[in-house]
N, C-alpha and C positions, 0 to 999 in steps of 0.2 A: 778189275788195278793194282798191278802189278808194284808192290813199293820196292825201294831202289837196293835195299842189302839182296833182296831177291834175286834183282836181274843183275845184280854184280854175279852172283854164287852162281848164276846160270854161263851168262859171258867166262867164266874161267872154268866151268864145265868143258862148254863146248867146243872153248880153245884149248883144252888139252887131252878130249879125250876127238878129237877127227875122224881117225883110220887114219892118216898119212904121217906117214911120220918129222916130215918136213914142215907139215902146216902145221902139226902138235906142236915143233920145237917155234915155228914165228912165231906163233897167235897166241902158244903159251908166255914166252917168256914178254913179249907186248903186251897184253893182258895186263899180266905182272908187275911190268914197271907203270902201265899207268893206269888201271882199274881204280885205284883210293885217290886220283884227282880229277875222277871225268862227274862233269855232272849228269841230270839226267838228262834230257837232250844229246849229250853226245852217250851213254850206256845205249838210248834206244838206236841210235847210230848203229852205233859199235852191233848193237844182238840182231840189227839188219845182216852185217857185211856175215856174221857167222854164221849164220844161214843159208846162205853161198854157198855151192860145187869146190871142190878142194882146188881141180882141176885150173878152174876157171880165177881162183882168187891166185892159185898158183901162178898162171898165164900174165895175169894183171902187175905182179908184185913182182918175180924174178925176169918176165920176157919183158915187160912197160906194155903189153896189148892193153888198150881200152875195152873196159866194158860200161856199158850201157847197166845190165845191176848192180854197181858199184858204184853209189850214189859220189860226188862231188864237196864231200865235206873235212870239217878240220880231219876229225877222225880219220876218215880215208886218207886226208895226206899225214896226215902222222906215221900212220901205220904206212905207206910206200916211203913216207923219209926212211921207216924205224932200220937199225943196221944189229945185225945181232954180233 
């Protein structure tokens, strides 16, 4: 069982070390803004997004292409509505 603080640290690292600059910026800023207010369930949902390929997240976010790998939950809705 992973504790909440460890999960936060993993998410922050994954959000800022993606491999593509665009996703580093988008996910990094989103995580920095919301990480402290997410509960354990939301952190787990966000962690699931962090393991999805950048290309899929990019198309889902910027091109509004629906993707079954990205669950429809509060965190994903908040990310999709997030503006830089």
